[in-house]
Backbone atoms as SQL, in Angstrom:
CREATE TABLE atoms (id INTEGER PRIMARY KEY, chain TEXT, resi INTEGER, resn TEXT, atom TEXT, x REAL, y REAL, z REAL);
INSERT INTO atoms VALUES
  (1, 'A', 1, 'MET', 'N', 59.271, 73.614, 101.191),
  (2, 'A', 1, 'MET', 'CA', 59.797, 74.535, 102.147),
  (3, 'A', 1, 'MET', 'C', 58.617, 75.279, 102.789),
  (4, 'A', 2, 'TYR', 'N', 58.570, 75.296, 104.105),
  (5, 'A', 2, 'TYR', 'CA', 57.478, 75.946, 104.819),
  (6, 'A', 2, 'TYR', 'C', 57.875, 77.334, 105.290),
  (7, 'A', 3, 'LEU', 'N', 57.001, 78.308, 105.036),
  (8, 'A', 3, 'LEU', 'CA', 57.215, 79.682, 105.463),
  (9, 'A', 3, 'LEU', 'C', 56.690, 79.889, 106.879),
  (10, 'A', 4, 'THR', 'N', 55.605, 79.224, 107.209),
  (11, 'A', 4, 'THR', 'CA', 55.050, 79.207, 108.563),
  (12, 'A', 4, 'THR', 'C', 54.897, 77.742, 108.956),
  (13, 'A', 5, 'ARG', 'N', 54.340, 77.485, 110.103),
  (14, 'A', 5, 'ARG', 'CA', 54.184, 76.095, 110.545),
  (15, 'A', 5, 'ARG', 'C', 53.239, 75.309, 109.637),
  (16, 'A', 6, 'TRP', 'N', 52.300, 75.994, 108.974),
  (17, 'A', 6, 'TRP', 'CA', 51.305, 75.287, 108.166),
  (18, 'A', 6, 'TRP', 'C', 51.279, 75.676, 106.686),
  (19, 'A', 7, 'LEU', 'N', 51.973, 76.769, 106.273),
  (20, 'A', 7, 'LEU', 'CA', 51.931, 77.244, 104.884),
  (21, 'A', 7, 'LEU', 'C', 53.326, 77.204, 104.276),
  (22, 'A', 8, 'GLY', 'N', 53.416, 76.600, 103.101),
  (23, 'A', 8, 'GLY', 'CA', 54.713, 76.511, 102.434),
  (24, 'A', 8, 'GLY', 'C', 54.576, 76.526, 100.931),
  (25, 'A', 9, 'GLY', 'N', 55.682, 76.264, 100.279),
  (26, 'A', 9, 'GLY', 'CA', 55.716, 76.179, 98.833),
  (27, 'A', 9, 'GLY', 'C', 56.312, 74.852, 98.423),
  (28, 'A', 10, 'THR', 'N', 55.892, 74.344, 97.275),
  (29, 'A', 10, 'THR', 'CA', 56.403, 73.054, 96.811),
  (30, 'A', 10, 'THR', 'C', 56.579, 73.074, 95.299),
  (31, 'A', 11, 'ALA', 'N', 57.423, 72.188, 94.822),
  (32, 'A', 11, 'ALA', 'CA', 57.641, 71.997, 93.390),
  (33, 'A', 11, 'ALA', 'C', 57.453, 70.521, 93.087),
  (34, 'A', 12, 'ASP', 'N', 56.904, 70.211, 91.934),
  (35, 'A', 12, 'ASP', 'CA', 56.682, 68.822, 91.540),
  (36, 'A', 12, 'ASP', 'C', 57.121, 68.660, 90.093),
  (37, 'A', 13, 'PHE', 'N', 58.044, 67.728, 89.870),
  (38, 'A', 13, 'PHE', 'CA', 58.517, 67.393, 88.535),
  (39, 'A', 13, 'PHE', 'C', 58.237, 65.910, 88.327),
  (40, 'A', 14, 'SER', 'N', 57.573, 65.555, 87.241),
  (41, 'A', 14, 'SER', 'CA', 57.249, 64.142, 87.041),
  (42, 'A', 14, 'SER', 'C', 57.266, 63.787, 85.556),
  (43, 'A', 15, 'GLY', 'N', 57.392, 62.481, 85.297),
  (44, 'A', 15, 'GLY', 'CA', 57.361, 61.967, 83.940),
  (45, 'A', 15, 'GLY', 'C', 56.554, 60.690, 83.883),
  (46, 'A', 16, 'VAL', 'N', 55.807, 60.520, 82.806),
  (47, 'A', 16, 'VAL', 'CA', 55.007, 59.310, 82.582),
  (48, 'A', 16, 'VAL', 'C', 55.379, 58.779, 81.204),
  (49, 'A', 17, 'TYR', 'N', 55.614, 57.472, 81.133),
  (50, 'A', 17, 'TYR', 'CA', 56.046, 56.847, 79.878),
  (51, 'A', 17, 'TYR', 'C', 55.104, 55.702, 79.547),
  (52, 'A', 18, 'ASN', 'N', 54.274, 55.884, 78.508),
  (53, 'A', 18, 'ASN', 'CA', 53.355, 54.855, 78.047),
  (54, 'A', 18, 'ASN', 'C', 52.933, 55.235, 76.632),
  (55, 'A', 19, 'ASN', 'N', 53.485, 54.561, 75.631),
  (56, 'A', 19, 'ASN', 'CA', 53.230, 54.923, 74.223),
  (57, 'A', 19, 'ASN', 'C', 53.566, 56.379, 73.967),
  (58, 'A', 20, 'GLY', 'N', 54.681, 56.841, 74.508),
  (59, 'A', 20, 'GLY', 'CA', 55.111, 58.229, 74.422),
  (60, 'A', 20, 'GLY', 'C', 55.497, 58.695, 75.814),
  (61, 'A', 21, 'SER', 'N', 55.622, 59.990, 75.988),
  (62, 'A', 21, 'SER', 'CA', 55.992, 60.511, 77.307),
  (63, 'A', 21, 'SER', 'C', 55.279, 61.824, 77.578),
  (64, 'A', 22, 'VAL', 'N', 55.037, 62.087, 78.867),
  (65, 'A', 22, 'VAL', 'CA', 54.473, 63.354, 79.328),
  (66, 'A', 22, 'VAL', 'C', 55.283, 63.782, 80.548),
  (67, 'A', 23, 'TYR', 'N', 55.850, 64.980, 80.481),
  (68, 'A', 23, 'TYR', 'CA', 56.593, 65.551, 81.600),
  (69, 'A', 23, 'TYR', 'C', 55.823, 66.755, 82.128),
  (70, 'A', 24, 'THR', 'N', 55.672, 66.840, 83.444),
  (71, 'A', 24, 'THR', 'CA', 55.034, 68.006, 84.054),
  (72, 'A', 24, 'THR', 'C', 56.001, 68.664, 85.009),
  (73, 'A', 25, 'TYR', 'N', 55.900, 69.992, 85.129),
  (74, 'A', 25, 'TYR', 'CA', 56.676, 70.777, 86.077),
  (75, 'A', 25, 'TYR', 'C', 55.726, 71.826, 86.661),
  (76, 'A', 26, 'THR', 'N', 55.451, 71.693, 87.944),
  (77, 'A', 26, 'THR', 'CA', 54.479, 72.570, 88.595),
  (78, 'A', 26, 'THR', 'C', 55.025, 73.080, 89.926),
  (79, 'A', 27, 'PHE', 'N', 54.516, 74.234, 90.349),
  (80, 'A', 27, 'PHE', 'CA', 54.935, 74.899, 91.577),
  (81, 'A', 27, 'PHE', 'C', 53.713, 75.533, 92.223),
  (82, 'A', 28, 'GLY', 'N', 53.737, 75.688, 93.556),
  (83, 'A', 28, 'GLY', 'CA', 52.627, 76.371, 94.194),
  (84, 'A', 28, 'GLY', 'C', 52.597, 76.208, 95.695),
  (85, 'A', 29, 'PRO', 'N', 51.525, 76.710, 96.306),
  (86, 'A', 29, 'PRO', 'CA', 51.399, 76.658, 97.768),
  (87, 'A', 29, 'PRO', 'C', 50.948, 75.292, 98.265),
  (88, 'A', 30, 'VAL', 'N', 51.378, 74.956, 99.473),
  (89, 'A', 30, 'VAL', 'CA', 50.962, 73.738, 100.153),
  (90, 'A', 30, 'VAL', 'C', 50.554, 74.116, 101.569),
  (91, 'A', 31, 'VAL', 'N', 49.473, 73.519, 102.046),
  (92, 'A', 31, 'VAL', 'CA', 48.978, 73.724, 103.411),
  (93, 'A', 31, 'VAL', 'C', 49.027, 72.375, 104.112),
  (94, 'A', 32, 'SER', 'N', 49.580, 72.363, 105.330),
  (95, 'A', 32, 'SER', 'CA', 49.721, 71.098, 106.041),
  (96, 'A', 32, 'SER', 'C', 49.647, 71.320, 107.541),
  (97, 'A', 33, 'THR', 'N', 49.202, 70.298, 108.249),
  (98, 'A', 33, 'THR', 'CA', 49.307, 70.293, 109.705),
  (99, 'A', 33, 'THR', 'C', 50.411, 69.310, 110.054),
  (100, 'A', 34, 'HIS', 'N', 51.174, 69.622, 111.051),
  (101, 'A', 34, 'HIS', 'CA', 52.285, 68.767, 111.467),
  (102, 'A', 34, 'HIS', 'C', 52.028, 68.344, 112.900),
  (103, 'A', 35, 'LYS', 'N', 51.466, 67.193, 113.071),
  (104, 'A', 35, 'LYS', 'CA', 51.139, 66.655, 114.393),
  (105, 'A', 35, 'LYS', 'C', 51.989, 65.421, 114.613),
  (106, 'A', 36, 'ASP', 'N', 52.926, 65.491, 115.562),
  (107, 'A', 36, 'ASP', 'CA', 53.874, 64.401, 115.812),
  (108, 'A', 36, 'ASP', 'C', 54.557, 64.055, 114.484),
  (109, 'A', 37, 'ASN', 'N', 54.458, 62.845, 114.017),
  (110, 'A', 37, 'ASN', 'CA', 55.084, 62.433, 112.757),
  (111, 'A', 37, 'ASN', 'C', 54.057, 62.230, 111.651),
  (112, 'A', 38, 'PHE', 'N', 52.895, 62.837, 111.776),
  (113, 'A', 38, 'PHE', 'CA', 51.770, 62.686, 110.852),
  (114, 'A', 38, 'PHE', 'C', 51.474, 64.039, 110.218),
  (115, 'A', 39, 'SER', 'N', 51.499, 64.123, 108.872),
  (116, 'A', 39, 'SER', 'CA', 51.304, 65.407, 108.184),
  (117, 'A', 39, 'SER', 'C', 50.359, 65.270, 106.993),
  (118, 'A', 40, 'PRO', 'N', 49.056, 65.482, 107.171),
  (119, 'A', 40, 'PRO', 'CA', 48.181, 65.568, 106.002),
  (120, 'A', 40, 'PRO', 'C', 48.411, 66.917, 105.308),
  (121, 'A', 41, 'PHE', 'N', 48.255, 66.958, 103.988),
  (122, 'A', 41, 'PHE', 'CA', 48.521, 68.200, 103.256),
  (123, 'A', 41, 'PHE', 'C', 47.580, 68.337, 102.070),
  (124, 'A', 42, 'ALA', 'N', 47.469, 69.565, 101.576),
  (125, 'A', 42, 'ALA', 'CA', 46.723, 69.872, 100.348),
  (126, 'A', 42, 'ALA', 'C', 47.535, 70.903, 99.572),
  (127, 'A', 43, 'HIS', 'N', 47.471, 70.841, 98.239),
  (128, 'A', 43, 'HIS', 'CA', 48.212, 71.796, 97.428),
  (129, 'A', 43, 'HIS', 'C', 47.461, 72.145, 96.147),
  (130, 'A', 44, 'ALA', 'N', 47.847, 73.283, 95.571),
  (131, 'A', 44, 'ALA', 'CA', 47.362, 73.738, 94.267),
  (132, 'A', 44, 'ALA', 'C', 48.601, 74.160, 93.496),
  (133, 'A', 45, 'LEU', 'N', 48.951, 73.399, 92.443),
  (134, 'A', 45, 'LEU', 'CA', 50.205, 73.611, 91.727),
  (135, 'A', 45, 'LEU', 'C', 49.932, 74.020, 90.279),
  (136, 'A', 46, 'PHE', 'N', 50.767, 74.923, 89.769),
  (137, 'A', 46, 'PHE', 'CA', 50.585, 75.466, 88.426),
  (138, 'A', 46, 'PHE', 'C', 51.919, 75.466, 87.695),
  (139, 'A', 47, 'GLY', 'N', 51.904, 75.161, 86.412),
  (140, 'A', 47, 'GLY', 'CA', 53.130, 75.140, 85.631),
  (141, 'A', 47, 'GLY', 'C', 52.862, 74.731, 84.208),
  (142, 'A', 48, 'GLY', 'N', 53.658, 73.788, 83.708),
  (143, 'A', 48, 'GLY', 'CA', 53.533, 73.393, 82.319),
  (144, 'A', 48, 'GLY', 'C', 53.756, 71.909, 82.110),
  (145, 'A', 49, 'PHE', 'N', 53.602, 71.482, 80.857),
  (146, 'A', 49, 'PHE', 'CA', 53.841, 70.091, 80.497),
  (147, 'A', 49, 'PHE', 'C', 54.443, 70.028, 79.105),
  (148, 'A', 50, 'ARG', 'N', 55.089, 68.920, 78.828),
  (149, 'A', 50, 'ARG', 'CA', 55.595, 68.613, 77.493),
  (150, 'A', 50, 'ARG', 'C', 55.275, 67.158, 77.213),
  (151, 'A', 51, 'ALA', 'N', 54.631, 66.889, 76.081),
  (152, 'A', 51, 'ALA', 'CA', 54.241, 65.532, 75.691),
  (153, 'A', 51, 'ALA', 'C', 54.842, 65.213, 74.333),
  (154, 'A', 52, 'SER', 'N', 55.240, 63.948, 74.156),
  (155, 'A', 52, 'SER', 'CA', 55.741, 63.533, 72.853),
  (156, 'A', 52, 'SER', 'C', 55.344, 62.089, 72.582),
  (157, 'A', 53, 'SER', 'N', 55.086, 61.804, 71.310),
  (158, 'A', 53, 'SER', 'CA', 54.707, 60.456, 70.893),
  (159, 'A', 53, 'SER', 'C', 54.919, 60.343, 69.389),
  (160, 'A', 54, 'GLY', 'N', 55.625, 59.317, 68.973),
  (161, 'A', 54, 'GLY', 'CA', 55.796, 59.066, 67.542),
  (162, 'A', 54, 'GLY', 'C', 56.428, 60.209, 66.777),
  (163, 'A', 55, 'GLY', 'N', 57.366, 60.917, 67.349),
  (164, 'A', 55, 'GLY', 'CA', 58.031, 62.019, 66.676),
  (165, 'A', 55, 'GLY', 'C', 57.300, 63.346, 66.767),
  (166, 'A', 56, 'LEU', 'N', 56.075, 63.368, 67.278),
  (167, 'A', 56, 'LEU', 'CA', 55.325, 64.610, 67.460),
  (168, 'A', 56, 'LEU', 'C', 55.435, 65.047, 68.912),
  (169, 'A', 57, 'SER', 'N', 55.431, 66.356, 69.137),
  (170, 'A', 57, 'SER', 'CA', 55.480, 66.850, 70.511),
  (171, 'A', 57, 'SER', 'C', 54.547, 68.035, 70.674),
  (172, 'A', 58, 'ASP', 'N', 54.163, 68.290, 71.919),
  (173, 'A', 58, 'ASP', 'CA', 53.256, 69.378, 72.252),
  (174, 'A', 58, 'ASP', 'C', 53.592, 69.856, 73.654),
  (175, 'A', 59, 'SER', 'N', 53.240, 71.078, 73.960),
  (176, 'A', 59, 'SER', 'CA', 53.453, 71.607, 75.303),
  (177, 'A', 59, 'SER', 'C', 52.332, 72.574, 75.631),
  (178, 'A', 60, 'GLY', 'N', 52.157, 72.830, 76.914),
  (179, 'A', 60, 'GLY', 'CA', 51.104, 73.735, 77.347),
  (180, 'A', 60, 'GLY', 'C', 51.106, 73.917, 78.850),
  (181, 'A', 61, 'MET', 'N', 49.971, 74.327, 79.381),
  (182, 'A', 61, 'MET', 'CA', 49.816, 74.617, 80.796),
  (183, 'A', 61, 'MET', 'C', 49.352, 73.377, 81.557),
  (184, 'A', 62, 'ALA', 'N', 49.861, 73.210, 82.788),
  (185, 'A', 62, 'ALA', 'CA', 49.451, 72.106, 83.658),
  (186, 'A', 62, 'ALA', 'C', 49.035, 72.664, 85.010),
  (187, 'A', 63, 'MET', 'N', 47.989, 72.078, 85.597),
  (188, 'A', 63, 'MET', 'CA', 47.528, 72.423, 86.947),
  (189, 'A', 63, 'MET', 'C', 47.258, 71.136, 87.695),
  (190, 'A', 64, 'MET', 'N', 47.665, 71.078, 88.960),
  (191, 'A', 64, 'MET', 'CA', 47.400, 69.902, 89.791),
  (192, 'A', 64, 'MET', 'C', 46.778, 70.367, 91.100),
  (193, 'A', 65, 'PHE', 'N', 45.685, 69.723, 91.475),
  (194, 'A', 65, 'PHE', 'CA', 44.989, 70.013, 92.731),
  (195, 'A', 65, 'PHE', 'C', 44.866, 68.703, 93.492),
  (196, 'A', 66, 'GLY', 'N', 45.299, 68.686, 94.739),
  (197, 'A', 66, 'GLY', 'CA', 45.216, 67.439, 95.483),
  (198, 'A', 66, 'GLY', 'C', 45.816, 67.534, 96.862),
  (199, 'A', 67, 'GLY', 'N', 46.194, 66.370, 97.379),
  (200, 'A', 67, 'GLY', 'CA', 46.765, 66.295, 98.712),
  (201, 'A', 67, 'GLY', 'C', 47.110, 64.876, 99.057),
  (202, 'A', 68, 'GLY', 'N', 47.499, 64.684, 100.316),
  (203, 'A', 68, 'GLY', 'CA', 47.886, 63.356, 100.749),
  (204, 'A', 68, 'GLY', 'C', 48.305, 63.337, 102.205),
  (205, 'A', 69, 'VAL', 'N', 49.091, 62.319, 102.565),
  (206, 'A', 69, 'VAL', 'CA', 49.525, 62.130, 103.945),
  (207, 'A', 69, 'VAL', 'C', 50.987, 61.692, 103.957),
  (208, 'A', 70, 'ASP', 'N', 51.790, 62.356, 104.803),
  (209, 'A', 70, 'ASP', 'CA', 53.188, 61.985, 105.022),
  (210, 'A', 70, 'ASP', 'C', 53.374, 61.522, 106.456),
  (211, 'A', 71, 'PHE', 'N', 54.306, 60.588, 106.649),
  (212, 'A', 71, 'PHE', 'CA', 54.707, 60.131, 107.977),
  (213, 'A', 71, 'PHE', 'C', 56.218, 60.252, 108.059),
  (214, 'A', 72, 'GLY', 'N', 56.751, 60.847, 109.143),
  (215, 'A', 72, 'GLY', 'CA', 58.201, 60.904, 109.278),
  (216, 'A', 72, 'GLY', 'C', 58.683, 62.083, 110.084),
  (217, 'A', 73, 'THR', 'N', 59.989, 62.343, 109.960),
  (218, 'A', 73, 'THR', 'CA', 60.640, 63.416, 110.709),
  (219, 'A', 73, 'THR', 'C', 60.579, 64.713, 109.917),
  (220, 'A', 74, 'LYS', 'N', 61.225, 65.738, 110.454),
  (221, 'A', 74, 'LYS', 'CA', 61.238, 67.037, 109.781),
  (222, 'A', 74, 'LYS', 'C', 61.975, 66.976, 108.441),
  (223, 'A', 75, 'LYS', 'N', 63.030, 66.183, 108.344),
  (224, 'A', 75, 'LYS', 'CA', 63.828, 66.092, 107.110),
  (225, 'A', 75, 'LYS', 'C', 63.443, 64.918, 106.211),
  (226, 'A', 76, 'TRP', 'N', 63.159, 63.752, 106.775),
  (227, 'A', 76, 'TRP', 'CA', 62.832, 62.564, 105.993),
  (228, 'A', 76, 'TRP', 'C', 61.398, 62.141, 106.245),
  (229, 'A', 77, 'ALA', 'N', 60.693, 61.735, 105.195),
  (230, 'A', 77, 'ALA', 'CA', 59.298, 61.320, 105.360),
  (231, 'A', 77, 'ALA', 'C', 58.945, 60.232, 104.352),
  (232, 'A', 78, 'PHE', 'N', 57.967, 59.448, 104.702),
  (233, 'A', 78, 'PHE', 'CA', 57.369, 58.467, 103.805),
  (234, 'A', 78, 'PHE', 'C', 56.027, 59.029, 103.356),
  (235, 'A', 79, 'ARG', 'N', 55.848, 59.213, 102.065),
  (236, 'A', 79, 'ARG', 'CA', 54.576, 59.685, 101.526),
  (237, 'A', 79, 'ARG', 'C', 53.685, 58.470, 101.355),
  (238, 'A', 80, 'ALA', 'N', 52.749, 58.278, 102.301),
  (239, 'A', 80, 'ALA', 'CA', 51.862, 57.115, 102.278),
  (240, 'A', 80, 'ALA', 'C', 50.985, 57.139, 101.034),
  (241, 'A', 81, 'VAL', 'N', 50.451, 58.329, 100.711),
  (242, 'A', 81, 'VAL', 'CA', 49.625, 58.459, 99.509),
  (243, 'A', 81, 'VAL', 'C', 49.527, 59.937, 99.136),
  (244, 'A', 82, 'GLN', 'N', 49.449, 60.171, 97.832),
  (245, 'A', 82, 'GLN', 'CA', 49.182, 61.508, 97.295),
  (246, 'A', 82, 'GLN', 'C', 48.251, 61.330, 96.108),
  (247, 'A', 83, 'PHE', 'N', 47.131, 62.038, 96.128),
  (248, 'A', 83, 'PHE', 'CA', 46.167, 62.026, 95.026),
  (249, 'A', 83, 'PHE', 'C', 46.164, 63.399, 94.382),
  (250, 'A', 84, 'ASP', 'N', 46.227, 63.448, 93.063),
  (251, 'A', 84, 'ASP', 'CA', 46.166, 64.722, 92.335),
  (252, 'A', 84, 'ASP', 'C', 45.214, 64.609, 91.159),
  (253, 'A', 85, 'TRP', 'N', 44.457, 65.675, 90.940),
  (254, 'A', 85, 'TRP', 'CA', 43.659, 65.832, 89.738),
  (255, 'A', 85, 'TRP', 'C', 44.489, 66.714, 88.820),
  (256, 'A', 86, 'LEU', 'N', 44.864, 66.216, 87.661),
  (257, 'A', 86, 'LEU', 'CA', 45.767, 66.902, 86.738),
  (258, 'A', 86, 'LEU', 'C', 44.985, 67.440, 85.551),
  (259, 'A', 87, 'VAL', 'N', 45.121, 68.741, 85.306),
  (260, 'A', 87, 'VAL', 'CA', 44.475, 69.406, 84.175),
  (261, 'A', 87, 'VAL', 'C', 45.568, 69.869, 83.219),
  (262, 'A', 88, 'LEU', 'N', 45.476, 69.472, 81.955),
  (263, 'A', 88, 'LEU', 'CA', 46.423, 69.889, 80.923),
  (264, 'A', 88, 'LEU', 'C', 45.683, 70.728, 79.886),
  (265, 'A', 89, 'ARG', 'N', 46.292, 71.854, 79.468),
  (266, 'A', 89, 'ARG', 'CA', 45.636, 72.729, 78.498),
  (267, 'A', 89, 'ARG', 'C', 46.655, 73.195, 77.456),
  (268, 'A', 90, 'ASP', 'N', 46.295, 73.000, 76.177),
  (269, 'A', 90, 'ASP', 'CA', 47.129, 73.504, 75.088),
  (270, 'A', 90, 'ASP', 'C', 46.269, 73.769, 73.861),
  (271, 'A', 91, 'ASN', 'N', 46.597, 74.793, 73.131),
  (272, 'A', 91, 'ASN', 'CA', 45.899, 75.149, 71.880),
  (273, 'A', 91, 'ASN', 'C', 44.380, 75.179, 72.030),
  (274, 'A', 92, 'GLY', 'N', 43.893, 75.676, 73.151),
  (275, 'A', 92, 'GLY', 'CA', 42.460, 75.785, 73.369),
  (276, 'A', 92, 'GLY', 'C', 41.762, 74.503, 73.762),
  (277, 'A', 93, 'VAL', 'N', 42.506, 73.416, 73.941),
  (278, 'A', 93, 'VAL', 'CA', 41.935, 72.119, 74.321),
  (279, 'A', 93, 'VAL', 'C', 42.335, 71.819, 75.759),
  (280, 'A', 94, 'THR', 'N', 41.362, 71.397, 76.565),
  (281, 'A', 94, 'THR', 'CA', 41.621, 71.076, 77.966),
  (282, 'A', 94, 'THR', 'C', 41.342, 69.603, 78.219),
  (283, 'A', 95, 'SER', 'N', 42.309, 68.922, 78.850),
  (284, 'A', 95, 'SER', 'CA', 42.149, 67.530, 79.263),
  (285, 'A', 95, 'SER', 'C', 42.001, 67.518, 80.774),
  (286, 'A', 96, 'LYS', 'N', 40.805, 67.163, 81.271),
  (287, 'A', 96, 'LYS', 'CA', 40.528, 67.221, 82.706),
  (288, 'A', 96, 'LYS', 'C', 40.361, 65.846, 83.341),
  (289, 'A', 97, 'ASN', 'N', 40.483, 64.783, 82.601),
  (290, 'A', 97, 'ASN', 'CA', 40.230, 63.443, 83.136),
  (291, 'A', 97, 'ASN', 'C', 41.530, 62.723, 83.477),
  (292, 'A', 98, 'ASN', 'N', 42.372, 63.363, 84.251),
  (293, 'A', 98, 'ASN', 'CA', 43.667, 62.806, 84.604),
  (294, 'A', 98, 'ASN', 'C', 43.802, 62.723, 86.118),
  (295, 'A', 99, 'MET', 'N', 43.950, 61.520, 86.642),
  (296, 'A', 99, 'MET', 'CA', 44.165, 61.308, 88.074),
  (297, 'A', 99, 'MET', 'C', 45.563, 60.750, 88.252),
  (298, 'A', 100, 'ARG', 'N', 46.272, 61.257, 89.246),
  (299, 'A', 100, 'ARG', 'CA', 47.613, 60.770, 89.535),
  (300, 'A', 100, 'ARG', 'C', 47.687, 60.335, 90.990),
  (301, 'A', 101, 'VAL', 'N', 48.273, 59.169, 91.256),
  (302, 'A', 101, 'VAL', 'CA', 48.430, 58.646, 92.616),
  (303, 'A', 101, 'VAL', 'C', 49.905, 58.333, 92.812),
  (304, 'A', 102, 'ASN', 'N', 50.491, 58.820, 93.906),
  (305, 'A', 102, 'ASN', 'CA', 51.913, 58.624, 94.199),
  (306, 'A', 102, 'ASN', 'C', 52.136, 58.096, 95.592),
  (307, 'A', 103, 'THR', 'N', 53.300, 57.492, 95.784),
  (308, 'A', 103, 'THR', 'CA', 53.797, 57.121, 97.091),
  (309, 'A', 103, 'THR', 'C', 55.315, 57.126, 97.006),
  (310, 'A', 104, 'GLY', 'N', 56.008, 57.224, 98.139),
  (311, 'A', 104, 'GLY', 'CA', 57.466, 57.194, 98.071),
  (312, 'A', 104, 'GLY', 'C', 58.135, 57.780, 99.291),
  (313, 'A', 105, 'VAL', 'N', 59.452, 57.922, 99.193),
  (314, 'A', 105, 'VAL', 'CA', 60.274, 58.491, 100.254),
  (315, 'A', 105, 'VAL', 'C', 60.675, 59.897, 99.852),
  (316, 'A', 106, 'MET', 'N', 60.677, 60.828, 100.810),
  (317, 'A', 106, 'MET', 'CA', 60.990, 62.226, 100.521),
  (318, 'A', 106, 'MET', 'C', 62.071, 62.756, 101.435),
  (319, 'A', 107, 'TYR', 'N', 62.865, 63.677, 100.899),
  (320, 'A', 107, 'TYR', 'CA', 63.775, 64.484, 101.699),
  (321, 'A', 107, 'TYR', 'C', 63.273, 65.913, 101.626),
  (322, 'A', 108, 'ARG', 'N', 63.021, 66.517, 102.772),
  (323, 'A', 108, 'ARG', 'CA', 62.493, 67.888, 102.812),
  (324, 'A', 108, 'ARG', 'C', 63.620, 68.888, 103.052),
  (325, 'A', 109, 'PHE', 'N', 63.608, 70.006, 102.308),
  (326, 'A', 109, 'PHE', 'CA', 64.592, 71.063, 102.478),
  (327, 'A', 109, 'PHE', 'C', 64.174, 72.004, 103.578);
C-alpha cells in the first residue's frame, strides 16, 4: 500500500521447506518509482522467523533488505525479479549468509 506516489508499506510472509521448515513474517517501508507499467523498488523489512527440523523448533528476529522490478497495472503486476538479503538472529547468534530470489504474480491493495 502506497502512502505517496513513491513511499509505501509492505508485508512479506514466506515459507521454505528443505530438511525442515523456516517461516518468515516481515513488514516495513518500500520505495518505488512508477513509470508507465515499470516499477523498480527497494525495501527494508523487519519481523520474525520460526524454524523447525526433526522435532526441534526455534524462533527469533528476521530482517530483509533488497528490491526488484514489477511490470503491470496499478492492481495486478508480474514481479520479474526480487532479490533479498535475509538476516536471522536468535539467542545471540546471527545468520547473515541468506539470499532469497523471488518471482511471481501480485495483486496490490
